[in-house]
N, C-alpha and C positions, 0 to 999 in steps of 0.2 A: 502494501500499500504506499503512495506519494501521498506524504502529511503535511501542512503550513501550522505553523506555528505562527498566529500575528497577532496585534492588540497594540496599544495606546503605549507611546513610549515611554519605559520606568514602570509598566503593568506587569514585570517578570515575565516576560514571554520568552528570554534567552536562559533564564534561570532554569523554568520549566521545560523548554527544547533537552536541555540537558540533560536533566532529570530524568524523563522519559527515556529519552536514550538510553542512560546507566541502567534504567530497571531493565528494559528491553535485552541489553547484554547481558546482564548478569541472569538472565533467565535463557543463555541460551540462544537469543535471538540473532541474528545478521541484519546488522544496524549501517545504512548511509546516511552519514549529515551534513547539510551543507549551510553554510554560514552565510544568509545574504542580507542578513543587516547592515546599512552603511555604519552602524559601530561594532567593528569584528571581536565580540566576546564569547564567542563559544566555544571556542577551543579551551579557554581559561574555566570557563564555566564547566567544562568537561576534564579538568585538570593538568593543562598543559602547560608547561612552566613560562616564564614570559618571553625565553627568548624562542623558543619554538612555534612557528607560526605556518602552516601549511602553505605553499605556494601561491600565488596571487592568481586564480584564473581569469578574471575580468584584465586581463595585460598579458593575455596569449591567446586571444581570440582566433586569430585567424590559425595558429595552431591546433586548436581545437575543432576549428570549423571545416582542416585540412584532414584531420584522422574520420571525423565522421561522416564524412561525403563518401570516402573509400570512393569505388569507381559508379558510382551512381552517375550516369548519363544526361540527366537531366543538370548534373550541377557540375559544369566545366571546370568549376574554380573555387577557391574560397571568397574570391573578390564579390563574387556575386552569391555569397550564402548569406543571409542574413539570421537573425536570433529566432524567427518563428518558420525558418525553413525545415518542413518534414522529412523525415525518411524515407526513402524510395528503395526500388532494389536495385543493390549494389551499395547501398548505405550500409555504414557499421553500426551497428546495433552493442548497449552495453546489458549487462547482469549486474545484480548488486554484489554476487560473490564472486564473480569471473576476475581475469585477470586479463590487465590491457594496458597497454600505454599510457592511456588519461589517469586511471586509478594509480599507477607507477609512479606518475611525473605529480602529479597534485593531489595525492591523497597522504595524510598522517593517520599513523591509527593509534588510540587514546581509548583506555578503559574499556577496549574491547569495541570501539565504534573506530568505522573507516570517517575520517573525518574529510572533508574538501572546503575551498573557503572561495567568495567572488575576489576578497581582498580590499581593504580600503583606498580612497583617494589618495593618490598621489599630490607633491607638490607642483605636475607638471599636470594635475587635474584641475586644481583650485581656478577658478575663472570661468574654465573653457568648458568642461566636462561635466557630463551627468549621470549619476547611479548606475540609472535605466541599462547604460550600455556596458557596466559589466554584467549585471543582470542578465545579460544576453547568455553570458556562458551557463546559467542556472537552467535558463528558459532550452536553451539547444538539446542539452545531459538530459532534462524532465522529457522530451522527444523523443530520444533516443534508448531511453532506458526501458526495460522490459522487467520491471522486477513482477515475481511470483509471489506465491501463499505463503505467508511465515516470514516475507522479507518485507523491513522497513522501511522509509525514505524520508526522514525528518529536514524539513527543513526552515532554520528559523528565517521569519521574511520582516521586511523596511517595518515599520513600526507607524500607525496608524492606516488608513486607508489608501498609503501609496501605493501599494501592489498594482491598484487596477490604472495605474498609468501606462501599463503593458498586460498583455493576455498571458503572464505567470499566472494570474490567479485562478487561471482554469486548468492548470496541470496538474492538479491536487486530488486524489482521491475521497479526501476529508479535511477541514478546514478546523481550525481548534484556534477562538477568539479568547487570548487569558482578559481580564476584565477584574479589574478592581470594582468595590463597593462606593463609586465615586460615579458622578453623573457625567463626567468628561469620559471617563471610562465607558460608561454604557451610551456615550454619543457613537462612539465608535461602533459600536455594534449596529447602531442605526445605519450608521453610511453604510457598512458591510453589507447588510440586509437590504438598502437600497440598491445598491452597484451592483450583487448579484442574483438581482431578483430573476433577471431573464437569463443567466447562466448555467441553472441548476447546479447551483454551487450545495454541498453537502457541508452544512456550518454546525458547529456546537460552541458552546461556550463555556468556558472552565475560570470559575471564580475562585480568582486568587487576594492572599490576604486577610482571608475573612477571620474575624476577630469573635463573632458570635453571631445568633442567629436573627437580629437583625438586619445584621451584613446579608446574610443567606435571603432572608423576605424581601429585602429591596432588590438583589438581582435577579428573584425569582418576581418580582413585580414589573421591573423593566426589562426584561429580556426575555419572560415564559420560559415555552418548553424549550426554546434552546439550551437552558440552562443543564450541563450534564452531571458536574460536582463540583466541590467547594474543598482548594487547601486552602489551611489557616498557616498564620503567620509561624516561623519556621526558625526556632533555634539553631538547629543544625545547617540549616540554608545559610544562615545569616554567620555562621564558622566560615560556612567556604566560602562565600564572598569576603571574607575578612581575608581570606587565604591559609588557614587553618587547617590542619587535616580533615578527610572527609569519606566517608564510605555511603555508598547509598542505602546500606544498611542502619545508619544512623540515623534517618528520616524517620520521623514519628509512625505507629502504625496507621492513626488515621490517612495520612497526607500519602504514606505506601497503596495504604488501599485505594485513594484515589486515582495514582499513578494508574493502579492495574485495571481500575474503570474505566480510565481512558483508552486504553489498549482495548479494551472488550467492544468498547465504541468503534475503532479502528477497526476490528474483528469482524463484526456486525455490519458496516459499512456494504452495500452492494457494489459491484466495481460494471462498469457498465463500459468497456473498450472500444465500443462504437462511437460513444458518446465523445468518449475522450479524441478517435480519430475525427470526427464531423468537427469538433471546436477547435482541433490544431488545426484543420485545412481552412476554416473559417476565420480566426484569427489572422493565418499567414496572409489571405485575401483583403482583409482590412488593413494589413499594413503595409500589403503589396501598393494599395491603392492608394493611401496616406502619403505615402513616404519612402518606402521602399524602391517601388520601378525607375521614378527618379534618380534614386541615390546610386541604385546598380547600373542603367540604362538599360535594362532586360523588363521582359514581362514576367514575375515574379508566379504569376497563375500558372507556367507550365511545368513550375516545380512540382506539383502534387500527381504523385503515381497514384490515379485513380484504383487500380488495383490492388494497390499494395496495403498488406493490414498489418501493421506490428501487433505481434499478440505476441504473448507469454509462451516459452516454447522456441521460437528461432534463435534464442542466443541456449547455448548449454552454460547452467549452474558448474559452480564449481566441484571440482570430484571431492567424497568427502573420505575418501581411502588415500592412498600413497599408490600412486602411480607414475616410474617414469621421473620422477624428482617433483611431482605434482605437490605441493603443501596438503597436509592433513585438515590443515584447518580451514573453514569457508570464506572468515575473513583472518585476512593473514595480521599478524603483530610486527609492531615493529617499535620500540623503544621512543617514550616519551620524547627526550631530549632530540630526535632528531627527523628526517625521512629519507625515503631513498627515493633519487630522481631518476627518470626513466627518459629515454629520447622517442618522440612521435616521429613514426618513420612516415 
């Protein structure tokens, strides 16, 4: 399942993204986490030290495009591939537990989770670039990623309703809006509900930093049946945020149970691959007309391969037993102090 955590800035969505990833990994589930927030803090929340960060995908879009397009005849070069370009016959598709040059180059394994990141603004970006150009790497990966049952792709998104500035918000099976019991936080929920109304987005609200029954009643009154579960203020989480040692088992039993309820909410989500592909094509055509045709000088509608259906099974998952040197773990582990860089051919 592809999962997004969204919410007002400061609501705790990055912390909850990390806690959810840690809980999944602790139960042995394959987890791919992507930091797509303009403030890149997911790695630290997962336990990476300050000196270790994933290589920034947003600075290597052409290399990512060149790998993903493979020998798709509809995409003759990376220069005519945009963030919404869908896969077709000949494209390279990705699996969560498989091994490929993108995971090798851009991934860092921490706490049993494979972490990727868009990268933050650089000095060269200031005043001339939009963060959505970096988010294009995430949209391309999700379009080419064929996750299967029991695999989880968790994306820590930009704050507020900013995700609606691109088609990225349609790339998820389930979106969780992290909401404090405040008027400002529930206003973001209303924005999401309004913007997502025509796109069949599966949306649930996670109440966070709840202190008493009045907080729960407030959230229930404001967001209604969207409220899935609430998490309370947490002393172990505060310790984690201050840089003190933290393990997922340190979390309060009620908050651990809340994380498990979120997983059950994900697992009960009905995935619709046909809708996913139809929205992928629709968003691509919208972008082609709005700006991409002019930017590339070609008609990008021709990139859509109408007979191609990217469905699980087209990419084999990693083996679970050793075979000719293939690692036995579905998600390879690397020390938190570094990453392995690979060349994209």
